[in-house]
C-alpha positions in Angstrom: -2.1 27.3 -0.8 -5.6 26.7 -1.9 -5.9 23.7 -4.2 -9.0 23.0 -6.4 -11.1 20.2 -5.0 -10.1 17.7 -7.7 -6.4 18.2 -7.1 -6.8 17.9 -3.3 -8.8 14.7 -3.9 -6.0 13.3 -6.2 -3.4 14.1 -3.6 -5.4 12.4 -0.9 -5.8 9.3 -3.1 -2.1 9.3 -4.0 -1.1 9.5 -0.3 -3.5 6.7 0.6 -2.2 4.5 -2.2 1.5 5.2 -1.3 0.8 4.3 2.4 -1.0 1.1 1.3 1.9 0.1 -0.9 4.4 0.7 1.9 2.3 -1.4 4.4 2.0 -4.1 1.8 5.7 -4.1 1.1 6.4 -4.4 4.8 3.9 -7.3 5.1 5.6 -9.0 2.1 9.0 -8.7 3.8 7.6 -10.2 7.0 5.9 -13.0 5.1 9.1 -13.9 3.3 11.1 -13.9 6.5 13.3 -10.9 5.7 12.1 -9.0 8.7 12.4 -10.8 12.1 8.7 -11.0 13.0 7.1 -14.3 13.9 3.5 -14.1 12.6 2.7 -17.6 13.8 2.5 -16.5 17.4 -0.4 -14.2 16.4 -2.3 -17.1 14.8 -1.5 -16.2 11.1 0.4 -18.3 8.6 3.1 -16.9 6.4 1.1 -17.3 3.2 -1.8 -15.3 4.7 0.6 -12.4 5.3 2.1 -12.8 1.8 -1.4 -12.8 0.2 -2.5 -9.7 2.2 0.8 -7.9 1.6 0.7 -8.7 -2.2 -2.9 -7.4 -2.6 -2.2 -4.3 -0.6 1.0 -3.5 -2.5 -0.5 -4.0 -5.9 -3.7 -2.1 -5.2 -1.8 0.7 -3.4 0.7 1.1 -6.2 -2.0 1.0 -8.8 -4.0 3.7 -7.0 -1.0 5.9 -6.6 0.1 5.4 -10.3 -3.5 6.1 -11.6 -4.0 9.3 -9.6 -0.5 10.5 -10.4 -1.0 10.1 -14.1 -4.3 12.0 -13.9 -3.0 14.8 -11.6 -3.0 17.6 -14.2 -6.6 17.0 -15.3 
């Protein structure tokens, strides 16, 4: 299956955005204490993990949604 370059690029960006959103979601779960990972033993505070997770989730979901909406162009 040979995809045109613009479609292959959109798929790559969608995959990257989805992975970023998943990692951000896991970081948010860790930061809120829903996953049993103690981030303080690594020198990070919970709000650092929440901030990073929130940014990654929002940007990843936005990247995925934008490229998904433009996939047929």
